[in-house]
C-alpha positions as CSV (number, residue, x, y, z in Angstrom):
1,M,0.0,0.0,0.0
2,I,1.2,3.5,-0.9
3,G,-0.6,6.1,0.9
4,S,-4.2,5.0,0.8
5,K,-3.8,3.2,-2.5
6,V,-3.3,-0.5,-2.8
7,I,-0.9,-1.4,-5.6
8,T,0.8,-4.4,-7.0
9,I,4.6,-4.1,-6.6
10,K,7.1,-5.7,-8.9
11,Y,10.9,-6.0,-8.1
12,T,13.0,-6.6,-11.2
13,D,16.5,-6.2,-12.6
14,F,17.3,-3.3,-14.8
15,S,15.3,-2.8,-18.0
16,L,16.2,-0.1,-20.6
17,R,12.6,1.1,-20.7
18,Y,13.0,2.6,-17.2
19,L,16.3,4.4,-17.9
20,S,15.0,7.9,-18.4
21,S,12.7,7.5,-15.4
22,M,15.7,6.5,-13.3
23,V,17.6,9.6,-14.4
24,E,14.7,11.9,-13.6
25,L,14.2,10.3,-10.2
26,G,17.9,10.5,-9.3
27,V,18.1,14.2,-10.3
28,E,14.8,15.0,-8.5
29,R,15.8,13.4,-5.2
30,F,19.6,14.1,-5.2
31,G,20.3,17.1,-7.4
32,E,21.3,18.3,-10.8
33,K,23.8,16.2,-12.7
34,Y,23.5,13.4,-10.1
35,T,23.4,11.1,-13.1
36,N,22.5,11.0,-16.8
37,E,21.4,8.3,-19.3
38,Y,25.0,7.7,-20.5
39,K,26.4,7.2,-16.9
40,L,23.5,5.0,-15.8
41,R,23.5,2.8,-18.9
42,A,27.3,2.2,-18.5
43,Y,26.8,1.5,-14.8
44,V,24.0,-1.1,-15.3
45,E,25.7,-2.8,-18.3
46,N,28.7,-3.7,-16.1
47,R,28.2,-7.3,-15.1
48,K,29.9,-6.6,-11.7
49,N,27.1,-4.1,-10.8
50,V,23.6,-4.7,-9.5
51,C,20.5,-2.7,-10.4
52,K,17.2,-3.6,-8.7
53,L,14.1,-1.7,-9.7
54,L,10.8,-1.3,-7.9
55,V,7.8,-0.8,-10.3
56,D,4.1,-0.4,-9.9
57,A,3.0,-3.5,-11.9
58,E,-0.3,-2.0,-12.9
59,S,0.8,1.4,-14.2
60,D,4.4,0.3,-15.1
61,R,5.6,3.4,-13.2
62,L,9.1,3.3,-11.7
63,L,8.8,3.7,-8.0
64,G,12.5,3.4,-7.1
65,F,15.9,1.8,-7.7
66,F,18.9,0.4,-5.9
67,L,22.4,0.4,-7.4
68,M,25.5,-1.4,-6.3
69,H,28.9,-1.8,-7.8
70,G,31.8,-4.1,-7.4
71,T,35.2,-2.9,-6.2
72,N,38.3,-4.1,-4.3
73,L,40.2,-2.9,-1.2
74,E,42.1,-0.2,-3.1
75,G,39.0,1.0,-4.9
76,L,36.9,1.2,-1.8
77,A,39.6,3.1,0.1
78,K,39.8,5.7,-2.7
79,E,36.1,6.0,-3.2
80,F,35.3,6.5,0.5
81,K,38.5,8.3,1.4
82,L,39.5,5.6,3.9
83,N,42.8,4.0,4.7
84,K,42.9,0.5,3.2
85,Y,44.3,-0.9,6.4
86,E,41.1,0.3,8.2
87,I,39.0,-1.7,5.8
88,K,41.2,-4.7,6.0
89,R,40.5,-5.0,9.7
90,I,36.9,-5.7,8.8
91,V,37.2,-7.7,5.5
92,G,40.6,-9.4,6.1
93,N,42.0,-10.5,2.8
94,D,38.6,-10.9,1.1
95,E,38.5,-8.2,-1.6
96,R,35.1,-9.3,-3.0
97,I,33.6,-5.9,-2.0
98,C,30.5,-4.1,-3.3
99,V,29.3,-0.6,-2.7
100,A,25.6,0.3,-2.2
101,K,25.8,3.5,-4.3
102,S,22.2,4.7,-4.7
103,L,18.9,3.9,-3.1
104,V,16.0,6.2,-4.2
105,L,12.2,6.1,-4.1
106,Q,9.5,8.3,-5.4
107,K,8.3,10.5,-2.5
108,D,4.9,9.0,-2.6
109,S,6.4,5.5,-2.2
110,E,8.3,6.2,1.1
111,K,7.4,4.9,4.5
112,A,5.9,1.6,3.2
113,G,8.8,-0.7,3.7
114,L,9.6,-0.8,0.0
115,A,13.1,0.5,0.3
116,T,13.9,-2.1,2.9
117,E,12.7,-4.9,0.7
118,L,14.4,-3.4,-2.4
119,T,17.7,-3.3,-0.5
120,R,17.3,-6.8,0.8
121,R,16.8,-8.1,-2.7
122,G,19.8,-6.2,-4.0
123,L,21.9,-7.6,-1.2
124,E,20.7,-11.2,-1.9
125,K,21.8,-10.7,-5.6
126,A,25.2,-9.4,-4.5
127,K,25.7,-12.4,-2.3
128,R,24.7,-14.8,-5.1
129,M,27.3,-12.9,-7.3
130,G,30.0,-13.8,-4.8
131,F,30.5,-10.5,-2.9
132,Y,31.7,-10.9,0.6
133,S,31.0,-7.5,2.0
134,C,28.9,-4.4,1.1
135,W,29.8,-0.9,2.1
136,S,27.4,2.1,1.9
137,P,27.9,5.8,2.1
138,L,24.8,7.4,3.5
139,W,24.1,11.1,2.8
140,I,24.0,13.2,5.9
141,R,21.8,16.1,5.1
142,K,22.5,19.6,6.4
143,D,19.7,19.2,8.9
144,G,21.5,16.1,10.3
145,A,19.0,13.6,8.9
146,V,20.3,10.5,7.3
147,P,17.5,9.5,4.9
148,A,18.4,5.8,4.3
149,E,19.8,5.0,7.7
150,H,16.8,3.0,9.0
151,V,16.7,1.0,5.7
152,I,20.4,0.1,6.0
153,K,20.1,-0.8,9.7
154,R,17.1,-3.0,9.0
155,N,19.2,-4.9,6.5
156,G,21.9,-5.6,9.1
157,F,24.5,-3.0,8.3
158,T,26.9,-1.7,11.0
159,F,28.0,1.9,11.4
160,Y,31.7,2.4,10.7
161,K,32.5,6.2,10.7
162,V,31.6,9.6,9.2
163,V,33.6,10.9,6.3
164,H,33.7,14.6,5.9
165,M,32.6,16.0,2.5
166,L,32.8,12.7,0.7
167,W,31.4,13.9,-2.6
168,V,33.1,17.4,-2.8
169,D,35.4,16.3,-5.6
170,D,32.5,15.8,-8.1
171,K,32.5,19.3,-9.4
172,D,29.6,18.7,-11.9
173,Y,27.2,17.4,-9.3
174,K,24.9,20.1,-7.8
175,C,23.6,18.7,-4.4
176,L,20.1,19.7,-3.4
177,D,21.2,20.6,0.1
178,C,24.3,22.6,-0.9
179,N,22.9,24.2,-4.0
180,G,26.2,23.6,-5.7
181,P,29.1,21.3,-5.2
182,C,28.3,18.8,-2.5
183,K,29.9,19.5,0.9
184,C,27.8,17.0,2.8
185,D,29.3,14.4,5.0
186,A,28.6,10.6,4.7
187,A,27.9,8.0,7.4
188,I,29.7,4.9,6.3
189,Y,28.1,1.5,7.0
190,Y,29.2,-2.0,6.1
191,K,27.8,-5.5,6.2
192,I,29.3,-8.9,5.8
193,L,27.1,-10.8,3.3
């Protein structure tokens, strides 16, 4: 149920017909130049990446998506601005690492448990693909709210640390909170799959 409307939900892997809706939703919820069709298409066509979609089965409307990508110790350290030895204390020598990059829902689809289930299904797929651990940078808004924190915790993630201004180096991205280059912090969480 979304609001007062009962709908039939469909969870699926990426389909090209939802590409433009994914771009629109990402930009609407995160900010200008968060993504584009070229970047998203390249992302989902990489076999090491996961893209789970949430769709209203009756109207065929995209309600949300969850993106994850594969990396290794070196890549994770660089992407999250962490020391690789910090990460190694958690993962040991197992470099089968994935990153939960984006979780986004339409505003009218929030608070119904859909994000939790979408994330669970994405994590199951990542585990089947052979990933050992998943790491997630959660956006800390300027008001201190961490929008996806309850979803990540419900899926068994553990808080690791806060990284100051994680996305500031992406000069093209115009964060909704910062109205320009993103100076937001990120709460880093991880989970052994």
